[in-house]
C-alpha positions in Angstrom: -1.2 2.3 -15.8 0.1 2.0 -12.2 -2.7 4.3 -10.9 -5.5 2.5 -12.8 -4.2 -0.9 -11.6 -4.1 0.1 -8.0 -7.5 1.8 -8.1 -9.2 -1.0 -10.0 -7.9 -3.7 -7.6 -8.9 -1.6 -4.5 -12.4 -1.1 -5.9 -12.8 -4.7 -6.7 -11.7 -5.7 -3.2 -14.4 -3.3 -1.9 -17.3 -4.6 -4.0 -16.5 -8.3 -4.7 -18.4 -9.6 -1.7 -21.5 -7.9 -3.2 -21.0 -10.0 -6.4 -19.8 -6.9 -8.3 -17.0 -6.2 -10.7 -14.7 -3.2 -11.0 -13.8 -1.9 -14.5 -11.5 1.0 -15.3 -13.7 3.7 -16.8 -11.4 6.7 -17.2 -8.2 8.3 -15.9 -6.6 11.7 -16.2 -2.9 12.3 -15.3 -1.0 15.6 -14.7 2.7 15.1 -14.8 4.7 17.5 -12.7 8.3 16.2 -12.8 10.0 13.2 -14.2 11.3 10.2 -12.2 14.6 9.2 -13.7 15.9 6.9 -11.1 14.9 5.0 -7.9 11.3 4.0 -7.2 7.9 5.2 -8.3 5.7 5.5 -5.2 1.9 5.7 -5.4 -0.7 6.5 -2.7 -4.4 6.3 -3.7 -7.3 7.9 -1.9 -10.9 7.0 -2.6 -12.8 10.3 -2.9 -16.2 8.8 -3.8 -17.5 5.3 -3.3 -20.8 5.2 -5.1 -23.1 2.4 -6.2 -22.0 2.5 -9.9 -18.6 4.2 -9.7 -15.7 5.0 -7.4 -13.5 8.0 -7.9 -9.9 8.0 -6.8 -7.0 10.5 -6.6 -3.5 9.1 -6.8 -0.3 10.9 -5.9 2.8 9.6 -7.6 6.1 10.6 -5.9 9.8 9.7 -6.1 12.2 8.4 -3.4 12.7 12.0 -2.2 8.9 12.3 -1.6 8.6 14.9 -4.3 5.2 15.0 -6.0 5.7 13.9 -9.6 2.2 13.3 -10.9 -1.5 13.6 -9.9 -3.9 11.1 -11.4 -7.7 10.9 -11.1 -9.2 7.5 -11.8 -12.8 6.6 -12.2 -13.7 2.9 -11.8 -17.1 1.6 -12.9 -18.9 -0.9 -10.6 -21.1 -3.4 -12.3 -23.0 -6.6 -11.4 -21.1 -9.8 -12.3 -23.0 -11.8 -14.8 
């Protein structure tokens, strides 16, 4: 949920001036280790910024900067109607 929220918002910020919307299309998470305390940290990188979809990779880490999950998120870009 965290990864999709970050990526959907970032895509929307990138396309809203064109009168477009961003809609979560799919996501796939690989969990590497649990986070049982502290903060959950996420860094998202846009890998593809297309006309109809954006593809993101998100790294989720703990407070010790250990990689805990990798998430790929695809966000659909559509005309606002």
